[in-house]
N, C-alpha and C positions, 0 to 999 in steps of 0.2 A: 741444432733440436727440431722435430717434424713439428709445424705446425700446429696443426691436429694433435699433437700429444701433447702438446704445450696450453693447449685450451681448454683441454677437457684433464689431464695433473695437473691440483694447487700448488703440486710442491715443481711441480717440469715449469711451470709457469713463474712460480717464483725464484724458478734456477736463472731462466733464461731471464728474465729481470734482473736477478745479482752479474749473469753474462754480457749484458748489452752495459750495465754501470762500469764490467769492469772494463772492457774494450774499450770506454767513451775516457774512462782516466785514463788509459795505459796508448790507445792506439784513435784518437779518435777522427783520424784522415780515413781510417778505412774499418769501422767499429761498423757506421752504417750494413755498408755492406753485406758482413759477416753478417749480423744476428738480424739483417732481414728485419727487422721490426717484430720478435718475434714476443718480447717481453712481456709482462701487463704494469696496461698505465694504472691498476689498483694496485698492486702491486709498488707499485714506483710511489705510490701519492703516500701509501703506509708510511713507509722509509723516508718519504721526505718529512711525512708527520713528527714522527718517533725520534728523527734526529730534530725537528726543532723543539717539540716538551722536553726533548735532554738540554736544548739551549735553555728553554725557559726554566726550569727551572734551577738552573749553576747560576739563572741571573734573580733569582727570588731575594734577594737577600738587596738587588740593590735596587730592581722596582721599585718594589716593597717600596725603599726610602724616595727616590724619588719620586712615588706617586705623594704620600705621606706631604713633603716638600711642597709638590702643585697643589694637593686642598687645604694647609694650611696658607698661603699663598691667596690664595683665591676666597677663604676665609673669612680674611684677618684685610681684603680691601672691600670685600659683600657682608660682613656680617659685623651687627652691632652689640653683639653677647656679652656674658666675658668670657674673661681668657683662657679660665675652666672650662666651658662648657661648649667655647671653639676648641681647644684640642685637643676634650672628649669628643667632641662629634668628629672633630681630627681624623683622631683612633680607627674610629669605627667607620668611617668613609672607605680610610686607607685597608682594610682591613677586606671591604665588601669588594673594590675596587683590585688588589691584591690578587685577587679570585677570578672574577671575569675579564683583566687586560690582554694576561696570555692565553685562553679563551678565547676574547674574538681575533686576539694576533692571528691562533692558530686557523680560525676561521675566515681569514683575511689570508693568507697564505697558498689558501686551498680553490681561493674564488679567483688569485692572480695566475695557477695554473689552465684553468676553462679561458679568462679571459686572455690571459696574455696569447695562445693557441690562437683563439677568433683570430683576437691584433695580427699575430705573425701570420697567419691564412689570410687573412684582407692582403697583405702586404704583398704577397707570393703572389698572390689574386692581379694584383695589381700589376706586378712586376713578370703578369704572362707567365707564369710558373704554376706547378700541379699541387692547387692549395687543395691537400684531405687534409680535413681537421682534423681526422682521428691521429696521423703523420705526425701532426703540427703536434698534439694534448704527448705526444708518447717523448719526442725530442724534445718540446717544453721541460715532459715533470721528469725524464730522468734526465734530464742534464741538470736541474734546480734540484736534486738529491744530492749530488755530489760539489754544487756549487754554491745553494742559497741553504741545504741544508749543514753541510759540514763549516759554513760561515757561522751560524747560526752557536752553533756547538766553538768551534774556535773560540767566540769572542765570549760565551758566559763563560769558557774557562780566565780569559781574562781578565770577565768581570772578577770571578770569584779570588782569584789572585789576589787582587787589587784590593779586591774590598769596595764596600760601598762609598765610604770615604770620598773616595776617586770621582766617583762622579754626584750632579746635584744635579745633572739635566738629561731629555733624550737626544737633547742633539748631542751633548756627553757621548751618554752611549757613541751612534753613530760613529763618532771618531775615533773610538778606541781602540777599534779598523787601520794599518796603513791604507791612506786614500792621499788624491792631490787634494785634498780636503786638508789636509797637515798647510799646507802650503797655501790657504785662502784663508785671508784676514778679515774677509766682507761678512754679508749679512748674510742671515741661518740659513733662507733661500737659497742662495751661494755657493756656503757651508755643502749644502744637504747636497746639490748638483755636484758640485768638486767628488763629495763623499764617493761618489757611481763610479767616481775611480778608482778601483779600488781591484785588486790581484779575481775575486774572490766573482767581479762583474766584468773585467777582462778574458776570465778563464770560462762566463760563461759568455759572453757572445761571440771568440773563439770557436769554442763546441758546436757554439747552436750556429752556428756559419757554417761549420762542415757538412754535420747532419744534414742542416737546408738545401745546401745546398743535389745532397747528395736523391733527399726525396721530394723536392720539390721538381730537379729540375732544371735548379737552374746555375749560373756564374756568382765565383769566390765570390765575386762583386754587391751582387744582387741579392744571393741569399747575408751576406752581410749587411746590409741594409735593415733586407727586411730581418733579422735579430735583430736591426738595433731597436725598429717598433716600438715594442713591445716593452722592453726595457727601460725608453725611453722615457713615455707612459706612466707609467709608474713613478720614473724618479719627477717628473710633469709635475706628477698632481705631490711628491712626497713636500716637494718643496712649497709648495703652495698653500700645503696647510704646518708649516717649518714655522714658528718664532720665537724660539730659542732657550724651550723651557723642557 
């Protein structure tokens, strides 16, 4: 598809992005060369948000239960008021946080795309590759549609089928997806790190490696290192705030 046409025609830009995502799914090794980065970053980000939003809709009953449980626990620890008042306050706070938390999550997901692309660009630069931030953002966003977006929908379906009774903490939600965390019986921090070794993340690393190798003119080994930098940083950040609740 002609790049000038794609830039001037919104429908063509959508088609180009969908084509890029299809190439990532079907033939990631040759996809970067075929698409020539002709898709739209904005389209990829919108698709990612749409899939993530669908996941939050499926997750709503479970999320509401976890938030309510956490709020009641905090009120019980810090409040000296009557039990009925604490329960009513818990219900009100749950209603507010249930609306706010998914929005914050979607915003943070978008922020992750820009930060992840920046970290990957920095890694490419340090590894003597061609650090083109726009290409890194293009790669990261389009790859995230297939991995992060699909993972959130998949997790939402699992949570909806199992119901709120199956989950009592945010960590238990994370452990619903098959990962190395199923084999770890340690601290919440260790489980969060182990949970990063799941089929979706490993697939994302593999795809990012192939695309970064093409975009930055790096060997596969150096591209793998660059691809792992943002994912390792996000996992470390999540582990820092993990407390098992």
